[in-house]
N, CA, C and O atoms as a GROMACS GRO file, in nm:
protein
  280
    1MET      N    1   2.298  -0.928  -1.586
    1MET     CA    2   2.202  -0.834  -1.579
    1MET      C    3   2.217  -0.763  -1.423
    1MET      O    4   2.259  -0.818  -1.321
    2SER      N    5   2.177  -0.652  -1.438
    2SER     CA    6   2.128  -0.560  -1.328
    2SER      C    7   1.983  -0.566  -1.250
    2SER      O    8   1.882  -0.596  -1.314
    3SER      N    9   1.978  -0.543  -1.143
    3SER     CA   10   1.865  -0.544  -1.067
    3SER      C   11   1.815  -0.415  -1.024
    3SER      O   12   1.892  -0.348  -0.956
    4LYS      N   13   1.698  -0.365  -1.052
    4LYS     CA   14   1.652  -0.206  -1.006
    4LYS      C   15   1.621  -0.234  -0.884
    4LYS      O   16   1.573  -0.344  -0.855
    5GLU      N   17   1.647  -0.119  -0.776
    5GLU     CA   18   1.588  -0.131  -0.650
    5GLU      C   19   1.448  -0.045  -0.647
    5GLU      O   20   1.429   0.063  -0.702
    6ILE      N   21   1.372  -0.107  -0.583
    6ILE     CA   22   1.185  -0.061  -0.599
    6ILE      C   23   1.216   0.061  -0.454
    6ILE      O   24   1.261   0.024  -0.346
    7ASN      N   25   1.184   0.186  -0.481
    7ASN     CA   26   1.162   0.271  -0.352
    7ASN      C   27   1.026   0.301  -0.349
    7ASN      O   28   0.997   0.420  -0.357
    8ALA      N   29   0.926   0.212  -0.338
    8ALA     CA   30   0.772   0.260  -0.352
    8ALA      C   31   0.745   0.306  -0.192
    8ALA      O   32   0.774   0.231  -0.098
    9TYR      N   33   0.685   0.437  -0.175
    9TYR     CA   34   0.629   0.494  -0.068
    9TYR      C   35   0.488   0.526  -0.059
    9TYR      O   36   0.433   0.549  -0.166
   10CYS      N   37   0.422   0.533   0.040
   10CYS     CA   38   0.290   0.563   0.082
   10CYS      C   39   0.240   0.720   0.032
   10CYS      O   40   0.308   0.803   0.091
   11HIS      N   41   0.163   0.770  -0.039
   11HIS     CA   42   0.144   0.880  -0.111
   11HIS      C   43   0.049   0.965  -0.004
   11HIS      O   44   0.009   1.080  -0.022
   12PHE      N   45   0.022   0.883   0.106
   12PHE     CA   46  -0.064   0.967   0.229
   12PHE      C   47   0.027   1.001   0.351
   12PHE      O   48   0.017   1.111   0.404
   13CYS      N   49   0.112   0.911   0.394
   13CYS     CA   50   0.184   0.901   0.492
   13CYS      C   51   0.330   0.943   0.481
   13CYS      O   52   0.405   0.994   0.564
   14GLY      N   53   0.350   0.904   0.342
   14GLY     CA   54   0.517   0.907   0.341
   14GLY      C   55   0.614   0.786   0.359
   14GLY      O   56   0.732   0.800   0.326
   15ALA      N   57   0.572   0.681   0.404
   15ALA     CA   58   0.636   0.591   0.466
   15ALA      C   59   0.660   0.465   0.361
   15ALA      O   60   0.580   0.449   0.268
   16SER      N   61   0.772   0.376   0.379
   16SER     CA   62   0.781   0.286   0.299
   16SER      C   63   0.790   0.185   0.405
   16SER      O   64   0.773   0.202   0.525
   17VAL      N   65   0.820   0.078   0.341
   17VAL     CA   66   0.844  -0.074   0.406
   17VAL      C   67   0.914  -0.072   0.504
   17VAL      O   68   1.027  -0.025   0.490
   18GLY      N   69   0.878  -0.115   0.621
   18GLY     CA   70   0.991  -0.095   0.730
   18GLY      C   71   0.978   0.033   0.821
   18GLY      O   72   1.030   0.034   0.933
   19ASP      N   73   0.912   0.135   0.776
   19ASP     CA   74   0.896   0.258   0.832
   19ASP      C   75   0.780   0.243   0.944
   19ASP      O   76   0.717   0.139   0.963
   20VAL      N   77   0.760   0.372   1.020
   20VAL     CA   78   0.674   0.386   1.094
   20VAL      C   79   0.586   0.464   1.053
   20VAL      O   80   0.605   0.585   1.055
   21SER      N   81   0.473   0.410   1.009
   21SER     CA   82   0.347   0.549   0.985
   21SER      C   83   0.348   0.650   1.085
   21SER      O   84   0.349   0.615   1.203
   22GLU      N   85   0.349   0.766   1.054
   22GLU     CA   86   0.335   0.907   1.129
   22GLU      C   87   0.151   0.913   1.142
   22GLU      O   88   0.097   0.986   1.225
   23ARG      N   89   0.086   0.843   1.064
   23ARG     CA   90  -0.061   0.863   1.071
   23ARG      C   91  -0.100   0.777   1.192
   23ARG      O   92  -0.169   0.818   1.285
   24THR      N   93  -0.042   0.634   1.177
   24THR     CA   94  -0.110   0.546   1.270
   24THR      C   95  -0.015   0.512   1.399
   24THR      O   96  -0.061   0.473   1.506
   25GLY      N   97   0.118   0.532   1.374
   25GLY     CA   98   0.236   0.486   1.453
   25GLY      C   99   0.286   0.353   1.457
   25GLY      O  100   0.375   0.327   1.538
   26ASN      N  101   0.244   0.269   1.384
   26ASN     CA  102   0.236   0.138   1.355
   26ASN      C  103   0.350   0.116   1.254
   26ASN      O  104   0.369   0.213   1.182
   27LYS      N  105   0.414   0.033   1.237
   27LYS     CA  106   0.533  -0.027   1.114
   27LYS      C  107   0.459  -0.077   1.012
   27LYS      O  108   0.361  -0.150   1.025
   28VAL      N  109   0.526  -0.020   0.862
   28VAL     CA  110   0.433  -0.059   0.772
   28VAL      C  111   0.522  -0.215   0.689
   28VAL      O  112   0.642  -0.240   0.679
   29GLU      N  113   0.422  -0.280   0.652
   29GLU     CA  114   0.453  -0.397   0.610
   29GLU      C  115   0.461  -0.428   0.470
   29GLU      O  116   0.535  -0.516   0.426
   30SER      N  117   0.384  -0.352   0.398
   30SER     CA  118   0.379  -0.347   0.247
   30SER      C  119   0.325  -0.247   0.191
   30SER      O  120   0.233  -0.190   0.251
   31ILE      N  121   0.372  -0.196   0.053
   31ILE     CA  122   0.284  -0.104  -0.017
   31ILE      C  123   0.202  -0.152  -0.128
   31ILE      O  124   0.238  -0.252  -0.190
   32TYR      N  125   0.085  -0.085  -0.161
   32TYR     CA  126   0.007  -0.133  -0.244
   32TYR      C  127   0.001   0.002  -0.354
   32TYR      O  128   0.031   0.117  -0.322
   33ASP      N  129  -0.040  -0.038  -0.479
   33ASP     CA  130  -0.082   0.049  -0.580
   33ASP      C  131  -0.186   0.034  -0.657
   33ASP      O  132  -0.195  -0.073  -0.718
   34CYS      N  133  -0.281   0.129  -0.672
   34CYS     CA  134  -0.421   0.128  -0.725
   34CYS      C  135  -0.383   0.162  -0.886
   34CYS      O  136  -0.348   0.274  -0.926
   35PRO      N  137  -0.394   0.053  -0.960
   35PRO     CA  138  -0.365   0.092  -1.127
   35PRO      C  139  -0.482   0.202  -1.202
   35PRO      O  140  -0.480   0.257  -1.312
   36LYS      N  141  -0.560   0.205  -1.116
   36LYS     CA  142  -0.682   0.314  -1.189
   36LYS      C  143  -0.636   0.457  -1.132
   36LYS      O  144  -0.618   0.537  -1.224
   37CYS      N  145  -0.613   0.509  -1.004
   37CYS     CA  146  -0.583   0.637  -0.955
   37CYS      C  147  -0.425   0.670  -0.953
   37CYS      O  148  -0.379   0.781  -0.929
   38TRP      N  149  -0.347   0.548  -0.984
   38TRP     CA  150  -0.185   0.577  -0.984
   38TRP      C  151  -0.181   0.614  -0.845
   38TRP      O  152  -0.137   0.729  -0.843
   39VAL      N  153  -0.203   0.577  -0.734
   39VAL     CA  154  -0.167   0.606  -0.599
   39VAL      C  155  -0.121   0.479  -0.534
   39VAL      O  156  -0.174   0.369  -0.548
   40ASN      N  157  -0.004   0.510  -0.453
   40ASN     CA  158   0.021   0.412  -0.369
   40ASN      C  159  -0.032   0.429  -0.204
   40ASN      O  160  -0.043   0.536  -0.145
   41TYR      N  161  -0.058   0.309  -0.154
   41TYR     CA  162  -0.078   0.316  -0.013
   41TYR      C  163  -0.005   0.214   0.039
   41TYR      O  164   0.028   0.107  -0.013
   42CYS      N  165   0.024   0.271   0.176
   42CYS     CA  166   0.085   0.171   0.250
   42CYS      C  167  -0.017   0.059   0.345
   42CYS      O  168  -0.140   0.065   0.344
   43SER      N  169   0.070  -0.048   0.430
   43SER     CA  170  -0.060  -0.129   0.509
   43SER      C  171  -0.124  -0.056   0.610
   43SER      O  172  -0.226  -0.104   0.659
   44GLN      N  173  -0.086   0.039   0.646
   44GLN     CA  174  -0.146   0.111   0.744
   44GLN      C  175  -0.248   0.212   0.667
   44GLN      O  176  -0.357   0.224   0.722
   45CYS      N  177  -0.230   0.276   0.562
   45CYS     CA  178  -0.327   0.348   0.519
   45CYS      C  179  -0.433   0.307   0.424
   45CYS      O  180  -0.526   0.379   0.386
   46SER      N  181  -0.406   0.153   0.381
   46SER     CA  182  -0.519   0.092   0.278
   46SER      C  183  -0.633   0.041   0.370
   46SER      O  184  -0.641   0.030   0.492
   47ALA      N  185  -0.717   0.014   0.267
   47ALA     CA  186  -0.826  -0.066   0.338
   47ALA      C  187  -0.864  -0.201   0.291
   47ALA      O  188  -0.922  -0.203   0.182
   48LEU      N  189  -0.843  -0.319   0.354
   48LEU     CA  190  -0.840  -0.422   0.358
   48LEU      C  191  -1.001  -0.493   0.392
   48LEU      O  192  -1.056  -0.492   0.503
   49LYS      N  193  -1.054  -0.554   0.267
   49LYS     CA  194  -1.174  -0.577   0.260
   49LYS      C  195  -1.184  -0.740   0.340
   49LYS      O  196  -1.141  -0.846   0.294
   50ASP      N  197  -1.253  -0.719   0.467
   50ASP     CA  198  -1.262  -0.807   0.574
   50ASP      C  199  -1.338  -0.931   0.538
   50ASP      O  200  -1.327  -1.033   0.607
   51ASP      N  201  -1.418  -0.926   0.427
   51ASP     CA  202  -1.512  -1.056   0.389
   51ASP      C  203  -1.446  -1.127   0.298
   51ASP      O  204  -1.507  -1.223   0.250
   52SER      N  205  -1.332  -1.103   0.258
   52SER     CA  206  -1.264  -1.180   0.153
   52SER      C  207  -1.169  -1.289   0.224
   52SER      O  208  -1.097  -1.268   0.321
   53LEU      N  209  -1.186  -1.408   0.156
   53LEU     CA  210  -1.064  -1.466   0.217
   53LEU      C  211  -0.961  -1.452   0.168
   53LEU      O  212  -0.868  -1.491   0.238
   54ASP      N  213  -0.925  -1.396   0.041
   54ASP     CA  214  -0.764  -1.404  -0.009
   54ASP      C  215  -0.713  -1.255   0.019
   54ASP      O  216  -0.624  -1.218  -0.059
   55GLY      N  217  -0.744  -1.184   0.094
   55GLY     CA  218  -0.702  -1.042   0.165
   55GLY      C  219  -0.698  -0.982   0.025
   55GLY      O  220  -0.587  -0.986  -0.027
   56ILE      N  221  -0.786  -0.934  -0.038
   56ILE     CA  222  -0.773  -0.840  -0.125
   56ILE      C  223  -0.771  -0.685  -0.055
   56ILE      O  224  -0.820  -0.664   0.056
   57VAL      N  225  -0.722  -0.608  -0.118
   57VAL     CA  226  -0.698  -0.469  -0.051
   57VAL      C  227  -0.764  -0.397  -0.157
   57VAL      O  228  -0.754  -0.441  -0.271
   58ILE      N  229  -0.852  -0.258  -0.128
   58ILE     CA  230  -0.935  -0.199  -0.149
   58ILE      C  231  -0.896  -0.040  -0.181
   58ILE      O  232  -0.891   0.031  -0.080
   59CYS      N  233  -0.873   0.014  -0.291
   59CYS     CA  234  -0.846   0.140  -0.285
   59CYS      C  235  -0.954   0.234  -0.239
   59CYS      O  236  -1.070   0.225  -0.281
   60LEU      N  237  -0.906   0.343  -0.134
   60LEU     CA  238  -1.010   0.411  -0.100
   60LEU      C  239  -1.075   0.500  -0.177
   60LEU      O  240  -1.189   0.536  -0.146
   61ARG      N  241  -1.017   0.545  -0.280
   61ARG     CA  242  -1.074   0.660  -0.354
   61ARG      C  243  -1.159   0.566  -0.462
   61ARG      O  244  -1.278   0.587  -0.444
   62CYS      N  245  -1.144   0.500  -0.535
   62CYS     CA  246  -1.229   0.403  -0.639
   62CYS      C  247  -1.276   0.285  -0.623
   62CYS      O  248  -1.334   0.234  -0.719
   63ASN      N  249  -1.264   0.220  -0.514
   63ASN     CA  250  -1.281   0.078  -0.485
   63ASN      C  251  -1.210  -0.011  -0.575
   63ASN      O  252  -1.243  -0.128  -0.553
   64SER      N  253  -1.141  -0.001  -0.652
   64SER     CA  254  -1.047  -0.100  -0.722
   64SER      C  255  -0.980  -0.174  -0.666
   64SER      O  256  -0.928  -0.128  -0.565
   65LYS      N  257  -0.950  -0.307  -0.696
   65LYS     CA  258  -0.859  -0.382  -0.608
   65LYS      C  259  -0.707  -0.353  -0.672
   65LYS      O  260  -0.664  -0.362  -0.786
   66MET      N  261  -0.645  -0.312  -0.541
   66MET     CA  262  -0.492  -0.300  -0.551
   66MET      C  263  -0.390  -0.403  -0.582
   66MET      O  264  -0.422  -0.518  -0.550
   67GLU      N  265  -0.282  -0.388  -0.634
   67GLU     CA  266  -0.173  -0.476  -0.640
   67GLU      C  267  -0.068  -0.437  -0.553
   67GLU      O  268  -0.029  -0.322  -0.536
   68ARG      N  269  -0.012  -0.562  -0.487
   68ARG     CA  270   0.099  -0.530  -0.401
   68ARG      C  271   0.241  -0.509  -0.464
   68ARG      O  272   0.297  -0.578  -0.550
   69VAL      N  273   0.283  -0.399  -0.401
   69VAL     CA  274   0.427  -0.366  -0.499
   69VAL      C  275   0.547  -0.400  -0.434
   69VAL      O  276   0.651  -0.440  -0.488
   70LEU      N  277   0.520  -0.376  -0.279
   70LEU     CA  278   0.656  -0.419  -0.201
   70LEU      C  279   0.573  -0.476  -0.086
   70LEU      O  280   0.629  -0.527   0.011
   0.00000   0.00000   0.00000
């Protein structure tokens, strides 16, 4: 059985996990995908809902809950 490498990147700053975001200058720790908009956000370009105890990440376009890809 072969494993496929996931090469996800942020559609806004172009960074992947481990890269430095050109937008913020900080290291990207994860990539999130919005299932409704089909857009990937990195941990630097996404919106984290502060009042949530479980760290739900919200899409900046449609306010949907995003799923972590990497």
